[in-house]
Structures are given as structure tokens and as C-alpha cells.
N, C-alpha and C positions, 0 to 999 in steps of 0.2 A: 230336173222336173219331178214334181210330186206325183203320187198315185192319184189318178183322176177319179172323181166320184160321179160326175155327170158331164155331158158334153157342153162345149161352148154354144151359146145361143146367139143367133143372128139378131142384131138390133133392128127394130122395126122402123127407126127413123130413116128417111130417104137419104141417099147420098147427096141429093141436091142441097139439103140443109147443111151438110158438112161443107160443101163448097162455099155456101154463103158465109158460114162461120169463118172459113179460111180467109176469104176476101175481106170480111169485116175486121178480122184480127190484124191483117197486114195494114189495113187503113189506120187502125189504132196505133200500130207500131210506128208508122210514118208520122202520124200526128204527134205522138209522144216525143219522137226524136226532133221534130220540127219545133216543138215548144221547149223541150228541155235543153237542147244544145245551145240555143241563143241565151237561155236563162243562165247557163253555166258561164258563158262568155261575159255576160253582164256582171254576174256575181264575182267572178275571179278578177275582172278588170279593176274592180274597186280596191284590190289589194296590191296593185302595181305601185311601184315607188312614186310615180308621178301623180297618183290619186290619193295617196295616204294623207296628204296634207289637208284633204277635204273631209277627214273623218269627223270633224266637229260640226259639219254642216248637215242640215236635215236632208238635203237632196242626196247626199252620199248614202245615208241610211235607207231612204226610200228606194233608191236604185238597187241597193243590195238586197233589200227585202223582196222587191219585185223579182229580181233574178232568182233568189232562193225559192220563192213560190213557184215560178215557172219551171225551175229544175225539178222540184219535188212532184208537181202535177205531171210533168212530162214523163218522169220515171214511172209513176203510177199508171199512166195511160199506156206507156210502152209495155210494162209488165203485164197488164191486162190483155193487151194485144197478143203477146207471146202465148199466153195460156189459151186464148180463144182460138188461135191457129191450131194448137195441138188438139183441142177439143173437136174442131172441125175435121181434122185428119182422122180422128177416131170414128166419127160418124161416116166418113167417106171410105173407110178402110175396106178392102176386099176380105172376104171370108171364104175359105175352101169348104165346100159342102162335103166333099169326100176326098180322101187321099188316094183313091183307087186309080185315078188317071195320072198320078205323078210319075210312075215308072217310065212313062213315055216322054218325060220332059227332063230338062237339066235343072236341078235345084240344089240349094245349099240348105242343109237341115240345121236349124238353130235349136240346141237343147240347153236348158238352164233350169236351176231350181226356181219353182214358182215364187218362192219367198223373195227372189231378186226383182220381181216384176215392178213393184212400186218404185224402187230406186231407179230402175232402168227407164221407167216411164216419165221420170222427172226431167225438167229442163236444167241445163247447166247454169248454176247461179254462183259458182265459186270463181271469184275474180282475184284470188290471192296469188295467181300465177304472174301477177304483174299488172293486171288490168283494174286495179282498185280505184283509179281516178274516176270520178262520176261520168265524164264523157264516154269512157270505155264501156259503161253499162249499156249504152245504146247500140253497141256493136256485138253484144252477146249473141251467140248462135241461137236460132229458133228451133234447133233439133233437140229431141230428147236423146238420152244416152243410147237407147236402143236404135233410134234412127241413125245416129252417128255410126254405130256398129254395122248396121245394114248398108249404109252408104260405103263404108270401107270395103266390105266383102261382097256387095251386091253385083259387082262386075263378074263374079264367078258363076252366077246363076241366080234364079229367083230364090230369095231367102224365105223359108217357111218355118213355122213353129207350131207346136201343139198349144191350143188355147187353154187358159187357166180354167179349172172346173167352176161352173156357175157364172162365168164372165159373160155379161150381156153386151158390153161395148169393148172391143179389142183395143189394145194400146196401138199407138202409131209405131210403125216399124215393120217387123216381119209379118208376113201374111199368115193369119191363124187358120187352123183347121180343127175338126172335131175328132176325138177318139171314141171308139166304141166303149160302152159301159163296162163290158167284160173283156178280159184278155187283152188289155191295152199293151202289154209287153210284146205280143206278137206283131201288132201294128207298128210299134216303134222300131222293132227289130227289122221289119221290112223296109221302113223308111231309112234306117241307117244303111242297110245293105244297098239301097238304090241311090243314095245321095252322091252327088259329085264331090262335095266336101261336107264334113260334119263339123260344125262350129259349136263347141260345148263350153258353157260357162261353169267353172268348177264350183263345187259345194259339197259338204259332207252328208247331205240328205240321201236316204236310201234310193230314191228314184234316180238321181243324178249318178250315184255310184254304180248302180246297175247298168245304166246307159253307157258309162265309160267301159265297163267290162265287156258289154256287148259290142261296142265299137272296136275294141281290141280284138275280139273274136272274129269280127266280120270284115273289117276294113283293111285295105292296104295302109301301111303306116302314114304315108305322105298325104292321105286324105283326111286326117284327123287334126284339128286345131283346137287347143284349149285356150280360152280367153279367161284371164285372171282379173276379176274385179275385187277380189277379197284381199285381206291382209295376210301376213305370214302365218298367223295362228290358224285361221280358217283353212288355208291351203294345206297346212300340215295335217289337219283333221281329215281333209279329203284324201290325202295320200295314205293315211293309216286305214281309213274306211275302205278304200279301194283294195288294199292288200288283203284285208279280211274277207271281203266279198269275192274277190277273185279266187282265193284259196278255197272258199266254200263251193263256188260254182264249178271250178275245175275238178273238185273232188266228188261232187254229187251229181253233176249233169253229164250225160254221155254225149260226146260230140257226134256230128253227122258222120256217116260212113266215109272212110277215106280221109278224114280230117282229124285234127287234134287241137287241144288248147295250146296256143303259143305261150311262151314264157311271158310273165307280166313285165312290161317295160318299167324300168326304174325312172320314176318321175324325179326331175332335178330339184335341188334345194331352191328355196325362195332366195333370190339374190339380195345380198346386203347392199345398202347405199354405197355408191362409189366414193363419196366424200361425206361421211357422217359428221365430220367436224369441219366447219368453215373458217376461213381466215377472218380476223376481226373486221377488216375493211368490207367484206361481203355482208357481215351482220349489220354493220352501221349503214351500209348503202341500201340494203333490201329490207331489213327488219327481220326479227326472228320468226314472226308469224308467216311472212311470205316465204321464207326459206323452208318452213315445215310443210308447205303445200305439196300435194301429191296428185298426180293425174288419176282420174277416175278409173280408167283402164290401166291396171298396173303393168300388164305385160301379156305375152302369149307364149304358149309352149307348142312347139312343132316337133315332128318325128322324122328321122331319117328312114330310109328303106329297111334298115336293120332294127328299127324301133328305138334307136338311140335318141333320147329327147334333149332338146335345148330350150332353155327359158330365156326369152328376150325381154328384158325389163326396161320399161320406159322410165328411166331414172332421172327425176328432175334435179338431183344433186350434181349432175354433170354440167348443169347450166350455171354459169357465173352470174348472169343477169336474167333471171326468169321473166318471161313476158308471154302473153298469148301467142305472139309470133314465133318465139324461139321454142316454146313447148310444142306447137303444131309442127314445126320443122323437125323436132326431135322424133316425134311419133312417125312422121312420114319417112324419115331417114331409116329408122329401125325396121319399119314394115316393108320397105322397098324390096329387099332380097327375099323376104318371105312371100310377098305377093307375086314376085317374079316366078318362084317355084310353083306356086299354086296356079298361076296363069298357064304354066307349061304342062299341067296335067292333061292327059288325054281324056276324051269323053268315055264315060262308062259304057260297057257293052250292054 
């Protein structure tokens, strides 16, 4: 999270408008799929062996052109519907006027670099995981990356986040709230201390680095989860910045009476791909571009009660035949033991 300059402003558009946009967006998605899928069937049928003999006939070309037009128009309408749904969710999103009432409720605190917001607010459009065939485009998720994260961890409690400074329309996903103009660190510190779980997206910015050191100071280890959307270079910069900031704070800031700064936990290395080199048959079957695909959420780092950290990497190289289904199963399988431990956490006092 960056250092705020002014608080999030509530948008004046009524929630009713947001609901209408969501309904309209879904109508466009359905209409696009209803137009595009038959168009693909018509287009692809012309290339079946029993129709190739008709390639010299005008009817074959007209049928193919009609199918292609229907497919392209359907994709355009479907894409517009996806974006409209997200826009509607932003208008209808709840905004917390004050964080003061949160200590009496169970919540998951989502902390992140503000620079990540634009990427996290985008829809998943990468079909290189195996869904590159045109029909699969009509089955792309309508969730933004942040909504997908909130859906995975929302069962632990209401997911809240600090609004980006100057943001008039909050993104879909975590419920945003306002920070005071001055002394924002005290408010964030209180939120960290009262959270059931702190979900932190790593990044080398000063705000995020300070928040990590504060979480180590205040939280039981098992209540901190790092989500890694970055590459290995950015993650390493985060580790280095954390070490510098933690040394500075532990040296210059006096802990509360009866407490002390715990040792800084050693953050694990960024895992290397399990299979950096693929057999030739996999390259021929999947293509090099498909095999280079990587999941947006690279992995998570969780901590044992003694602060020993483990990095769970969602490694697509473990999949011999990447597809939307196998990638989803991979993430669910790797997250299952982590979520089981988080589910077992007792309520905060």
C-alpha cells in the first residue's frame, strides 16, 4: 500500500445504476455467446473433410463468411458484456465510511501496493493455459483478479482494503474504506492487530514494506499470508527492502513495555520451475507460447507458529497438458491444505 494523500471518496451514482449495468452486462454476455458459438460451429464445419470438396462453390464461402462474422460480432458483444458487469459492480460496491466499527467484526485485511490495483482490477483475458480455441473465449470468467482473490479467501471473513487515494469509484472485490489524512500508519496498525487474517500482496514499495514489518511485530505467524503476483526479481526486491526496514525499525523504535521485536522471519526463495525444459513431444503438442504461460497468482507464502515460512508455487510446468481445467485444479489442490489451516484458526479475542 502507498502512503495516502487523501481519502477515498464515495461515488454519487446510486447502487441501482450498478445493478442495472450488471443485468445489462449479463444480457450482452448471453447474447454474444448465443451468436458467436453457432457462428464458430458453422465456420469450423466448412473445414471438415466431408465439406472441403465444396470449397470451389460460392455457398461454401458465403457460409464460412457468415459464420466468421457471427463469431467476431459475438466475441465483441460478449467482451462488452464482461466489462459492463465489472463497471456495474464498481457502482454497486459497498464503501466503509469508518474503520472504527471493525474491531467488533471478523474481517480479512487485504494489503497491497496501490500500483497493483490496475492489474488486479482487470479481467482475465489470457487463454494461453489451453483455452485458445475461439469457443473457450465465451467461457472466460467474469471475475477480475481481485474478485478471484476475494472469492478464494472470503470464507475466512469479510475482505476489506484501504482505498486508493483520490479514488472515486472503488474496484470490484474487497470492500474499501477511508484512511485519515494524517497518521495513516496508526490506523493500519490497528487494522492489522484486529484482523482475523492479513492477506498481503508483496511489493518493494515503502508502504507495503512497512506493513509487512508491522504485521510481523503484531500478528501471530499463522495469521499472515503473503500472496505473490510478482516475478522473481520483484519478490527479491521485496525481501531486500524488508530486511533494511526491519533493521531500521527494530533499532530506532522502542517496543511496548513487556514486548520486544521478534527476529525477522527468513522469507523463502522464489521457487524455480519444476520442469524448466520440456520433452519435444510436449513442445510439439502444446506449442512454446502455451508452455510459457504462467498463472497470474504465482503462489502464496504462509508461516508456521515459529515463523518458518513456506512458499507454495502454482507451477504450470508441472502440467503436461495445460488447460483451464487442469490449471484450476492445480491451484485448488495446492491451496487446500493452506485453507484448511486458516479455517481452523480461532476467533480473535
